[in-house]
N, C-alpha and C positions, 0 to 999 in steps of 0.2 A: 170704449170710444174716449172714455174720459181721462186715460193714461195712467190710471192709478198702478202702482208697482204690483205684480201677480195677478192681476186680473184678467188676463188676455184669454184665459180659458175656462172662465167662470161663468158663462150664459147657461143657461139651462135650456134644454130642448122643449120646444114646443110643438107636439104633433099635429094641433090644429092650425098652426101658421101656414098660409099657403107655401107650396113650393116653386121658386121660381124658374129652377132648371132640373133636369134630370141629376147631376152631380151637385145641385146647392144644397142638400142638406141630406147627404152620406153620412155623416157624422151622428146623425140622431139616435142611432141604435147605440153608439159607444156611450152617451151620456155625458155629465159634465167633465171637464176637462180637457175636451177635444173644441177643437175650432168648429163651434157650431154655427156660425156664422161667417163662412169663410170669405164670402163676398156681398156686395151690396149692388142691387138693382136700382139705378137711377131713371125714373120714368120722366117724360116730357114734362116741364115746367117744374119739376122738384129740385129742391134744394138740399144737399145731405152735408152733414157736416163729420169730416174724418177725423178731427181730433179736437178736443176742446179741455186745455189744461190750463192750471195755475201755475206760474213760473215756468222755469225752462223745459223744453222737451224737444224730442226728435222725430220725425217719423222716417222709419228707414227703408220703407219700399212702398211704391205705389205701381200698382198692376192694372190696367185698364184694358177693355178687350171690347169685341164687337160694334162696329159701326160708329165709331166717334166720328163727331162731326163739328164742325167750328161753332155750332149753335151749343156744344157741349164746352163751358167755361171752367176753368179752375182757378181759385181764387184765394189766395194766403193772407192771412190777418195776423198781427201781432202786436202786443203791447195796448189791448184795448182801443187799437184802431177803429175808425169808423168808416175809412175806404181802405180797399185791399192794398198791399205791398206788390202783390203780384196778381195781375188778372190777364188771363190767356186764355185763347183757344184751346181746349185740350190736344187736339192735332199738331199745333204749333209748340205747346210745351214738351211735346215728344220729339221735335225735329222733324214732323210729316207737314210738308208745307203742300197746300193747295189739295188737302185730303187725299193725295195720291201717296199708296204705299211705297216705300221704299227702306230697304234693311239700314239701320243704323246701328253701330256697335262702338259705344264710347265709353268713357269710364264711369258717366252718370245717367247715360241712357241707350236702351237697347230695345228696337224693334224689330221684332222677328217676323216672318210670315204667319199668315191668319190673323193677323191683326191684334198681335200682343207688343202692347206698349208698357217699357218698364221704365223706372226711375227710381 
């Protein structure tokens, strides 16, 4: 999460941690070096930081699923800003207006059936 080079597969499985979904911890038995946390579940009222790095950085893929509503807000900050440069309801960010599913297939946004939003 800090963007350190080569640290993507460094999480150590914790069998005592709650398993949020059937496939959410499938790699636990594979040990360190695999995607131990392939996704984050964000609960109501919770804020999650996806990336926090010093200096330049790039998020190469955002994939969100399951019941996005306009209450889910995406915010991007950079250069020590106190207010976000981008602040948008998640469905709008993925070109899904009025929370109604519609296929989108563009160079930067793809929305597929079953509520898979990719950027």
